[in-house]
Structure formats: C-alpha cells, structure tokens
LUMTORDO-231821 format. One record per residue (C-alpha): residue in one letter; x, y, z; residue number from 1. Coordinates in nm, 3 decimals, always signed. Last residue first. Layout:
% LUMTORDO-231821
<site res="A" u="X" v="Y" w="Z" n="NUM"/>
...
//
This chain:
% LUMTORDO-231821
<site res="Y" u="-14.737" v="-3.627" w="-10.224" n="293"/>
<site res="R" u="-14.730" v="-3.246" w="-10.222" n="292"/>
<site res="D" u="-14.840" v="-3.206" w="-10.585" n="291"/>
<site res="I" u="-14.825" v="-2.832" w="-10.659" n="290"/>
<site res="A" u="-15.121" v="-2.693" w="-10.853" n="289"/>
<site res="P" u="-15.033" v="-2.564" w="-11.197" n="288"/>
<site res="P" u="-14.938" v="-2.209" w="-11.296" n="287"/>
<site res="E" u="-15.188" v="-2.043" w="-11.532" n="286"/>
<site res="P" u="-15.058" v="-2.015" w="-11.885" n="285"/>
<site res="T" u="-14.868" v="-1.732" w="-12.057" n="284"/>
<site res="E" u="-14.929" v="-1.762" w="-12.432" n="283"/>
<site res="L" u="-14.644" v="-1.907" w="-12.635" n="282"/>
<site res="V" u="-14.360" v="-1.767" w="-12.848" n="281"/>
<site res="K" u="-14.197" v="-1.486" w="-12.648" n="280"/>
<site res="G" u="-14.364" v="-1.639" w="-12.342" n="279"/>
<site res="A" u="-14.126" v="-1.934" w="-12.363" n="278"/>
<site res="T" u="-13.839" v="-1.716" w="-12.240" n="277"/>
<site res="K" u="-13.872" v="-1.375" w="-12.070" n="276"/>
<site res="E" u="-14.249" v="-1.416" w="-12.038" n="275"/>
<site res="W" u="-14.209" v="-1.750" w="-11.860" n="274"/>
<site res="A" u="-13.951" v="-1.622" w="-11.611" n="273"/>
<site res="A" u="-14.165" v="-1.314" w="-11.540" n="272"/>
<site res="A" u="-14.470" v="-1.536" w="-11.482" n="271"/>
<site res="W" u="-14.276" v="-1.750" w="-11.235" n="270"/>
<site res="D" u="-14.132" v="-1.445" w="-11.055" n="269"/>
<site res="G" u="-14.476" v="-1.287" w="-11.017" n="268"/>
<site res="N" u="-14.502" v="-1.302" w="-10.637" n="267"/>
<site res="D" u="-14.770" v="-1.573" w="-10.616" n="266"/>
<site res="F" u="-14.640" v="-1.834" w="-10.860" n="265"/>
<site res="S" u="-14.284" v="-1.771" w="-10.739" n="264"/>
<site res="E" u="-14.397" v="-1.834" w="-10.380" n="263"/>
<site res="E" u="-14.556" v="-2.160" w="-10.489" n="262"/>
<site res="L" u="-14.232" v="-2.267" w="-10.657" n="261"/>
<site res="T" u="-14.023" v="-2.179" w="-10.353" n="260"/>
<site res="D" u="-14.254" v="-2.373" w="-10.122" n="259"/>
<site res="N" u="-14.234" v="-2.673" w="-10.357" n="258"/>
<site res="V" u="-13.854" v="-2.657" w="-10.369" n="257"/>
<site res="F" u="-13.835" v="-2.630" w="-9.989" n="256"/>
<site res="A" u="-14.076" v="-2.923" w="-9.944" n="255"/>
<site res="R" u="-13.861" v="-3.132" w="-10.182" n="254"/>
<site res="F" u="-13.549" v="-3.033" w="-9.989" n="253"/>
<site res="E" u="-13.704" v="-3.138" w="-9.659" n="252"/>
<site res="D" u="-13.836" v="-3.463" w="-9.805" n="251"/>
<site res="D" u="-13.500" v="-3.583" w="-9.933" n="250"/>
<site res="G" u="-13.626" v="-3.940" w="-9.974" n="249"/>
<site res="K" u="-13.524" v="-3.985" w="-10.339" n="248"/>
<site res="M" u="-13.274" v="-3.723" w="-10.456" n="247"/>
<site res="L" u="-13.415" v="-3.447" w="-10.674" n="246"/>
<site res="G" u="-13.607" v="-3.396" w="-10.998" n="245"/>
<site res="I" u="-13.800" v="-3.076" w="-11.063" n="244"/>
<site res="G" u="-14.135" v="-3.150" w="-11.223" n="243"/>
<site res="Y" u="-14.307" v="-3.099" w="-11.558" n="242"/>
<site res="P" u="-14.663" v="-3.230" w="-11.578" n="241"/>
<site res="E" u="-14.722" v="-3.395" w="-11.917" n="240"/>
<site res="E" u="-15.085" v="-3.423" w="-12.026" n="239"/>
<site res="T" u="-15.144" v="-3.648" w="-12.325" n="238"/>
<site res="F" u="-15.293" v="-3.645" w="-12.679" n="237"/>
<site res="P" u="-15.212" v="-3.291" w="-12.787" n="236"/>
<site res="N" u="-15.370" v="-3.179" w="-13.118" n="235"/>
<site res="E" u="-15.167" v="-2.881" w="-13.234" n="234"/>
<site res="V" u="-15.022" v="-3.042" w="-13.550" n="233"/>
<site res="V" u="-14.702" v="-2.844" w="-13.494" n="232"/>
<site res="E" u="-14.533" v="-2.704" w="-13.803" n="231"/>
<site res="F" u="-14.199" v="-2.747" w="-13.974" n="230"/>
<site res="E" u="-13.965" v="-2.590" w="-14.229" n="229"/>
<site res="G" u="-14.080" v="-2.226" w="-14.249" n="228"/>
<site res="E" u="-13.888" v="-2.106" w="-13.943" n="227"/>
<site res="N" u="-13.639" v="-2.354" w="-13.801" n="226"/>
<site res="Q" u="-13.607" v="-2.205" w="-13.451" n="225"/>
<site res="D" u="-13.982" v="-2.150" w="-13.442" n="224"/>
<site res="A" u="-14.056" v="-2.510" w="-13.530" n="223"/>
<site res="L" u="-13.809" v="-2.638" w="-13.271" n="222"/>
<site res="G" u="-13.956" v="-2.410" w="-13.005" n="221"/>
<site res="A" u="-14.312" v="-2.518" w="-13.085" n="220"/>
<site res="L" u="-14.201" v="-2.882" w="-13.068" n="219"/>
<site res="I" u="-14.063" v="-2.829" w="-12.718" n="218"/>
<site res="V" u="-14.383" v="-2.658" w="-12.607" n="217"/>
<site res="N" u="-14.597" v="-2.935" w="-12.756" n="216"/>
<site res="D" u="-14.426" v="-3.213" w="-12.565" n="215"/>
<site res="T" u="-14.268" v="-3.485" w="-12.776" n="214"/>
<site res="S" u="-14.319" v="-3.630" w="-13.120" n="213"/>
<site res="V" u="-14.135" v="-3.593" w="-13.448" n="212"/>
<site res="A" u="-14.326" v="-3.683" w="-13.762" n="211"/>
<site res="V" u="-14.339" v="-3.886" w="-14.084" n="210"/>
<site res="V" u="-13.999" v="-4.049" w="-14.031" n="209"/>
<site res="E" u="-13.723" v="-4.135" w="-14.280" n="208"/>
<site res="G" u="-13.867" v="-3.860" w="-14.500" n="207"/>
<site res="S" u="-13.540" v="-3.672" w="-14.532" n="206"/>
<site res="R" u="-13.655" v="-3.361" w="-14.345" n="205"/>
<site res="L" u="-13.810" v="-3.571" w="-14.067" n="204"/>
<site res="P" u="-13.492" v="-3.779" w="-14.030" n="203"/>
<site res="E" u="-13.298" v="-3.448" w="-14.020" n="202"/>
<site res="L" u="-13.515" v="-3.304" w="-13.743" n="201"/>
<site res="C" u="-13.490" v="-3.590" w="-13.495" n="200"/>
<site res="N" u="-13.137" v="-3.494" w="-13.389" n="199"/>
<site res="S" u="-13.277" v="-3.173" w="-13.241" n="198"/>
<site res="Y" u="-13.491" v="-3.391" w="-13.016" n="197"/>
<site res="T" u="-13.186" v="-3.539" w="-12.848" n="196"/>
<site res="D" u="-13.048" v="-3.890" w="-12.795" n="195"/>
<site res="T" u="-13.225" v="-4.073" w="-13.076" n="194"/>
<site res="A" u="-13.515" v="-4.316" w="-13.101" n="193"/>
<site res="L" u="-13.695" v="-4.403" w="-13.426" n="192"/>
<site res="V" u="-14.029" v="-4.522" w="-13.291" n="191"/>
<site res="E" u="-14.292" v="-4.738" w="-13.464" n="190"/>
<site res="V" u="-14.630" v="-4.623" w="-13.332" n="189"/>
<site res="G" u="-14.876" v="-4.860" w="-13.167" n="188"/>
<site res="A" u="-15.012" v="-4.615" w="-12.910" n="187"/>
<site res="E" u="-14.811" v="-4.778" w="-12.629" n="186"/>
<site res="K" u="-14.496" v="-4.729" w="-12.836" n="185"/>
<site res="L" u="-14.576" v="-4.360" w="-12.880" n="184"/>
<site res="N" u="-14.642" v="-4.306" w="-12.509" n="183"/>
<site res="E" u="-14.314" v="-4.473" w="-12.412" n="182"/>
<site res="E" u="-14.112" v="-4.257" w="-12.651" n="181"/>
<site res="S" u="-14.284" v="-3.942" w="-12.522" n="180"/>
<site res="T" u="-14.208" v="-4.039" w="-12.162" n="179"/>
<site res="S" u="-13.844" v="-4.015" w="-12.259" n="178"/>
<site res="G" u="-13.574" v="-4.280" w="-12.225" n="177"/>
<site res="T" u="-13.455" v="-4.254" w="-12.586" n="176"/>
<site res="V" u="-13.586" v="-3.946" w="-12.763" n="175"/>
<site res="S" u="-13.853" v="-3.927" w="-13.034" n="174"/>
<site res="C" u="-13.885" v="-3.987" w="-13.406" n="173"/>
<site res="V" u="-14.200" v="-4.128" w="-13.567" n="172"/>
<site res="K" u="-14.228" v="-4.430" w="-13.800" n="171"/>
<site res="E" u="-14.580" v="-4.524" w="-13.909" n="170"/>
<site res="G" u="-14.797" v="-4.808" w="-13.773" n="169"/>
<site res="K" u="-15.009" v="-4.558" w="-13.582" n="168"/>
<site res="V" u="-14.929" v="-4.216" w="-13.727" n="167"/>
<site res="D" u="-15.281" v="-4.100" w="-13.814" n="166"/>
<site res="D" u="-15.425" v="-4.205" w="-13.480" n="165"/>
<site res="I" u="-15.187" v="-3.966" w="-13.299" n="164"/>
<site res="G" u="-15.334" v="-3.658" w="-13.458" n="163"/>
<site res="T" u="-15.421" v="-3.461" w="-13.772" n="162"/>
<site res="I" u="-15.158" v="-3.583" w="-14.016" n="161"/>
<site res="G" u="-15.235" v="-3.471" w="-14.371" n="160"/>
<site res="D" u="-14.923" v="-3.633" w="-14.517" n="159"/>
<site res="P" u="-14.803" v="-3.307" w="-14.674" n="158"/>
<site res="N" u="-14.840" v="-3.112" w="-14.346" n="157"/>
<site res="G" u="-14.777" v="-2.771" w="-14.509" n="156"/>
<site res="S" u="-14.450" v="-2.741" w="-14.323" n="155"/>
<site res="L" u="-14.314" v="-3.084" w="-14.235" n="154"/>
<site res="V" u="-14.457" v="-3.242" w="-13.923" n="153"/>
<site res="L" u="-14.424" v="-3.200" w="-13.545" n="152"/>
<site res="L" u="-14.662" v="-3.408" w="-13.334" n="151"/>
<site res="D" u="-14.806" v="-3.352" w="-12.986" n="150"/>
<site res="Q" u="-14.749" v="-3.446" w="-12.624" n="149"/>
<site res="G" u="-14.906" v="-3.203" w="-12.374" n="148"/>
<site res="A" u="-14.740" v="-2.962" w="-12.132" n="147"/>
<site res="T" u="-14.811" v="-2.885" w="-11.766" n="146"/>
<site res="Y" u="-14.576" v="-2.643" w="-11.585" n="145"/>
<site res="Y" u="-14.426" v="-2.605" w="-11.235" n="144"/>
<site res="P" u="-14.519" v="-2.952" w="-11.115" n="143"/>
<site res="G" u="-14.373" v="-2.935" w="-10.863" n="142"/>
<site res="G" u="-14.092" v="-3.097" w="-10.672" n="141"/>
<site res="F" u="-14.009" v="-3.449" w="-10.772" n="140"/>
<site res="D" u="-13.852" v="-3.749" w="-10.601" n="139"/>
<site res="I" u="-13.620" v="-4.014" w="-10.744" n="138"/>
<site res="V" u="-13.610" v="-4.394" w="-10.786" n="137"/>
<site res="K" u="-13.973" v="-4.511" w="-10.766" n="136"/>
<site res="K" u="-14.092" v="-4.162" w="-10.859" n="135"/>
<site res="R" u="-13.957" v="-4.223" w="-11.209" n="134"/>
<site res="D" u="-14.197" v="-4.511" w="-11.261" n="133"/>
<site res="D" u="-14.489" v="-4.313" w="-11.118" n="132"/>
<site res="N" u="-14.459" v="-4.018" w="-11.355" n="131"/>
<site res="I" u="-14.349" v="-3.655" w="-11.341" n="130"/>
<site res="T" u="-14.238" v="-3.531" w="-11.681" n="129"/>
<site res="Y" u="-13.896" v="-3.364" w="-11.690" n="128"/>
<site res="T" u="-13.873" v="-3.070" w="-11.931" n="127"/>
<site res="A" u="-13.518" v="-3.045" w="-11.789" n="126"/>
<site res="I" u="-13.493" v="-2.913" w="-11.436" n="125"/>
<site res="V" u="-13.271" v="-3.173" w="-11.266" n="124"/>
<site res="L" u="-13.153" v="-3.084" w="-10.918" n="123"/>
<site res="D" u="-12.847" v="-3.140" w="-10.697" n="122"/>
<site res="V" u="-12.641" v="-3.290" w="-10.976" n="121"/>
<site res="E" u="-12.383" v="-3.568" w="-10.998" n="120"/>
<site res="G" u="-12.525" v="-3.726" w="-10.683" n="119"/>
<site res="N" u="-12.535" v="-4.074" w="-10.836" n="118"/>
<site res="E" u="-12.913" v="-4.105" w="-10.802" n="117"/>
<site res="I" u="-12.972" v="-3.757" w="-10.948" n="116"/>
<site res="F" u="-12.751" v="-3.795" w="-11.254" n="115"/>
<site res="P" u="-12.872" v="-4.154" w="-11.296" n="114"/>
<site res="E" u="-13.236" v="-4.031" w="-11.310" n="113"/>
<site res="R" u="-13.165" v="-3.767" w="-11.574" n="112"/>
<site res="N" u="-12.937" v="-3.970" w="-11.799" n="111"/>
<site res="A" u="-13.172" v="-4.099" w="-12.070" n="110"/>
<site res="S" u="-13.362" v="-3.774" w="-12.130" n="109"/>
<site res="V" u="-13.050" v="-3.566" w="-12.181" n="108"/>
<site res="A" u="-12.906" v="-3.354" w="-11.901" n="107"/>
<site res="E" u="-12.627" v="-3.106" w="-11.971" n="106"/>
<site res="K" u="-12.474" v="-2.975" w="-11.651" n="105"/>
<site res="W" u="-12.514" v="-2.618" w="-11.530" n="104"/>
<site res="E" u="-12.300" v="-2.502" w="-11.240" n="103"/>
<site res="I" u="-12.480" v="-2.222" w="-11.057" n="102"/>
<site res="Q" u="-12.267" v="-1.966" w="-10.873" n="101"/>
<site res="D" u="-12.309" v="-1.707" w="-11.152" n="100"/>
<site res="E" u="-12.685" v="-1.722" w="-11.094" n="99"/>
<site res="S" u="-12.648" v="-1.616" w="-10.731" n="98"/>
<site res="I" u="-12.694" v="-1.855" w="-10.439" n="97"/>
<site res="G" u="-12.877" v="-1.745" w="-10.124" n="96"/>
<site res="L" u="-13.088" v="-2.062" w="-10.123" n="95"/>
<site res="K" u="-13.390" v="-1.866" w="-10.248" n="94"/>
<site res="A" u="-13.168" v="-1.738" w="-10.529" n="93"/>
<site res="A" u="-13.087" v="-2.096" w="-10.632" n="92"/>
<site res="I" u="-13.456" v="-2.182" w="-10.657" n="91"/>
<site res="I" u="-13.530" v="-1.880" w="-10.877" n="90"/>
<site res="K" u="-13.218" v="-1.944" w="-11.089" n="89"/>
<site res="G" u="-13.330" v="-2.300" w="-11.155" n="88"/>
<site res="M" u="-13.670" v="-2.176" w="-11.268" n="87"/>
<site res="E" u="-13.492" v="-1.942" w="-11.508" n="86"/>
<site res="V" u="-13.300" v="-2.235" w="-11.657" n="85"/>
<site res="D" u="-13.620" v="-2.432" w="-11.706" n="84"/>
<site res="F" u="-13.773" v="-2.132" w="-11.885" n="83"/>
<site res="G" u="-13.483" v="-2.088" w="-12.125" n="82"/>
<site res="E" u="-13.111" v="-2.021" w="-12.155" n="81"/>
<site res="P" u="-12.802" v="-2.238" w="-12.117" n="80"/>
<site res="S" u="-12.464" v="-2.075" w="-12.050" n="79"/>
<site res="N" u="-12.151" v="-2.051" w="-12.262" n="78"/>
<site res="T" u="-12.221" v="-1.676" w="-12.290" n="77"/>
<site res="T" u="-12.172" v="-1.659" w="-12.667" n="76"/>
<site res="P" u="-12.252" v="-2.024" w="-12.731" n="75"/>
<site res="N" u="-12.601" v="-1.990" w="-12.581" n="74"/>
<site res="M" u="-12.705" v="-2.343" w="-12.490" n="73"/>
<site res="L" u="-13.079" v="-2.407" w="-12.504" n="72"/>
<site res="G" u="-13.306" v="-2.512" w="-12.218" n="71"/>
<site res="F" u="-13.677" v="-2.426" w="-12.210" n="70"/>
<site res="L" u="-13.758" v="-2.191" w="-12.501" n="69"/>
<site res="P" u="-13.548" v="-2.385" w="-12.753" n="68"/>
<site res="Q" u="-13.448" v="-2.734" w="-12.644" n="67"/>
<site res="D" u="-13.088" v="-2.837" w="-12.715" n="66"/>
<site res="Y" u="-12.896" v="-2.779" w="-12.391" n="65"/>
<site res="K" u="-13.134" v="-2.956" w="-12.153" n="64"/>
<site res="T" u="-13.092" v="-2.908" w="-11.779" n="63"/>
<site res="G" u="-12.900" v="-3.057" w="-11.487" n="62"/>
<site res="I" u="-12.839" v="-2.825" w="-11.194" n="61"/>
<site res="T" u="-12.530" v="-2.804" w="-10.973" n="60"/>
<site res="I" u="-12.552" v="-2.563" w="-10.679" n="59"/>
<site res="K" u="-12.300" v="-2.323" w="-10.525" n="58"/>
<site res="G" u="-12.230" v="-2.118" w="-10.215" n="57"/>
<site res="A" u="-12.105" v="-2.420" w="-10.021" n="56"/>
<site res="E" u="-12.279" v="-2.297" w="-9.705" n="55"/>
<site res="N" u="-12.604" v="-2.240" w="-9.892" n="54"/>
<site res="L" u="-12.582" v="-2.578" w="-10.061" n="53"/>
<site res="K" u="-12.518" v="-2.761" w="-9.734" n="52"/>
<site res="A" u="-12.791" v="-2.571" w="-9.550" n="51"/>
<site res="M" u="-13.048" v="-2.643" w="-9.820" n="50"/>
<site res="T" u="-12.950" v="-3.010" w="-9.831" n="49"/>
<site res="T" u="-13.031" v="-3.031" w="-9.463" n="48"/>
<site res="G" u="-12.769" v="-3.117" w="-9.202" n="47"/>
<site res="D" u="-12.811" v="-2.802" w="-8.997" n="46"/>
<site res="E" u="-13.151" v="-2.637" w="-9.033" n="45"/>
<site res="F" u="-13.145" v="-2.348" w="-9.276" n="44"/>
<site res="S" u="-13.049" v="-1.984" w="-9.250" n="43"/>
<site res="V" u="-13.096" v="-1.693" w="-9.487" n="42"/>
<site res="D" u="-12.919" v="-1.363" w="-9.420" n="41"/>
<site res="E" u="-12.964" v="-1.249" w="-9.781" n="40"/>
<site res="A" u="-13.174" v="-1.409" w="-10.055" n="39"/>
<site res="P" u="-13.003" v="-1.403" w="-10.392" n="38"/>
<site res="A" u="-13.145" v="-1.142" w="-10.631" n="37"/>
<site res="P" u="-13.407" v="-1.279" w="-10.867" n="36"/>
<site res="A" u="-13.287" v="-1.331" w="-11.227" n="35"/>
<site res="S" u="-13.354" v="-1.041" w="-11.465" n="34"/>
<site res="S" u="-12.994" v="-1.017" w="-11.584" n="33"/>
<site res="E" u="-12.861" v="-0.714" w="-11.772" n="32"/>
<site res="E" u="-12.651" v="-0.807" w="-12.074" n="31"/>
<site res="G" u="-12.279" v="-0.741" w="-12.094" n="30"/>
<site res="A" u="-12.194" v="-1.077" w="-12.249" n="29"/>
<site res="D" u="-12.071" v="-1.226" w="-11.921" n="28"/>
<site res="N" u="-12.371" v="-1.052" w="-11.762" n="27"/>
<site res="P" u="-12.588" v="-1.322" w="-11.915" n="26"/>
<site res="S" u="-12.451" v="-1.556" w="-11.650" n="25"/>
<site res="G" u="-12.168" v="-1.796" w="-11.582" n="24"/>
<site res="S" u="-12.133" v="-2.170" w="-11.570" n="23"/>
<site res="A" u="-12.123" v="-2.455" w="-11.813" n="22"/>
<site res="C" u="-12.088" v="-2.830" w="-11.817" n="21"/>
<site res="A" u="-12.104" v="-3.076" w="-12.108" n="20"/>
<site res="T" u="-11.888" v="-2.870" w="-12.344" n="19"/>
<site res="L" u="-11.946" v="-2.871" w="-12.719" n="18"/>
<site res="A" u="-12.165" v="-2.565" w="-12.719" n="17"/>
<site res="L" u="-12.481" v="-2.588" w="-12.925" n="16"/>
<site res="L" u="-12.535" v="-2.350" w="-13.213" n="15"/>
<site res="G" u="-12.901" v="-2.249" w="-13.190" n="14"/>
<site res="A" u="-12.857" v="-1.935" w="-12.985" n="13"/>
<site res="A" u="-12.867" v="-1.700" w="-13.284" n="12"/>
<site res="A" u="-13.141" v="-1.915" w="-13.431" n="11"/>
<site res="L" u="-13.346" v="-1.870" w="-13.117" n="10"/>
<site res="V" u="-13.338" v="-1.492" w="-13.136" n="9"/>
<site res="A" u="-13.398" v="-1.480" w="-13.510" n="8"/>
<site res="G" u="-13.683" v="-1.728" w="-13.485" n="7"/>
<site res="Y" u="-13.887" v="-1.528" w="-13.239" n="6"/>
<site res="Q" u="-14.164" v="-1.410" w="-13.466" n="5"/>
<site res="A" u="-14.446" v="-1.530" w="-13.250" n="4"/>
<site res="I" u="-14.626" v="-1.864" w="-13.247" n="3"/>
<site res="R" u="-14.953" v="-1.851" w="-13.051" n="2"/>
<site res="M" u="-15.107" v="-2.183" w="-12.950" n="1"/>
//
C-alpha cells in the first residue's frame, strides 16, 4: 500500500458539516469539475426507475460524510468528496442528471438498509460491503471495488500488533451495523462500537482500545488525514466487495447500474474517479468483476 503526502488536502476537508443533506458541486467554489457530462437525448422504458429519475431531473444518493478518500464532507462547498461520490456522479450522468442535480444524504453504517427500504434515497454508495444478509432486504449493483479489513494502530505500533490474532480478547473500535463489527466479534475480539469511524480515533489515542478496524482503504484515509498519529498494520484478513445499494427487486435499475459500472471500467471513467480521489494515496487497482446474480 502506497501512502502519499495527501494529508494537507484531507485535513482541509476534515471539518464535517453539521447538515445531513447537501447538494451542489465543486463549481460552487470556482473549481473545475471532472465529472462526466450528463448524457443527452437519453430515453428509458416508461415506469422504470431510470425513466422516473430522468424525468424528475434529480437523484438522491446516500454516502458517508466522514471517510477520507471515499466520502468526506467539504465544508467549503457543502458537498461530499471521494471515490464513492465520483461513482455516484458517473451513474447520475448516465441518467442525464448533472452533479448539481444530485442530493447527497449522509449514510452511516446502521442506516443504509433503512434508507433504501423506506425510499429515502435512490442509491447508497457508502463503502457498502455486499453480503448475503443485506441481500435479503436490498439489492446491490457491482462490486465496483474490493477492499480488505485491516487494523489501525498508534504510530510506531507500540503493542506490536501484526494481525487479527494479536487482538483477540482485546478491545477494538468499529462501527455499529458494519460488516467489520461482525467480523471482529466472530474472531473473538471485544468491540467498542460507535456511529462513525472518525469517532473511533479518540478511544485509540486514549488507550481505551488497542486498534480501530474496518476496510484498509478507510483506515489509510484516516491515517493520512491524521499524519504521524496512526498507521495501518497492512495485513488484511477479509475481502470486502463494495456494492451500490438499491431497492430490492428493482432488477431493471440494478442491470442499468451494472451496465454503467462496466462501461466506466472500459472507458476510463472509473480509473479517472479513483485517481482523482483515493488514487492520491493508494495505487490504482484493477476493477472487479460485476456480480450479475
């Protein structure tokens, strides 16, 4: 894993906005956007979610507001930034919807399925691991990225933690309702659960926990945002395929999302989204194979 000197950029965006919803684009701050241009003269079959969103000229997407590299609120533009956000813009553009017509809604790990089931959002793109339990109540497009769960420790690794076996029986912080929390409990780890990963950092600083655990890319962003305080153990013990959550049974919309993802893999939009965000800290990976279950 390559960690670049990106701390100044992330630190500038590190102050979270207090609002739960946001809209707008980087152009609000006078910056040039690299989001794909909205598709023109597109048409969709009547009655489909795609047609409804296109006709409405807007889409609501749930994403994280506290995860550097993937979804982090920029208080200057009042819009989230990161790889998940860019993926949302790619899908919106394919629907003929511009980035300033996207309503972003903060999604934390515990509310992602309810947001989808209750129709509060059209999509959730929020470092959202595809698993069988979640597929019982929602559907997924993707995956669009595969992460791996790892451990974040204090700089210098004073406890000499080398992997998951070293924290069995110890207290580790993770997020309520996340796959990471479940994996830790199954491994025999005592979990301190909180609502966001950023809220795990103070317990690690104080010694209340020996580590923070979630997907390696999230941990890398937290370490980079807090330069010199933390480090990633870099010994992943799971594979976490990230998917795009949507309403259960909406097969046409899921097929559309999957087609859009595959097109972005092929035309360079996916790589451009990565390099603009997570690619400033991490190597550019190969895109994963889509699961058309």
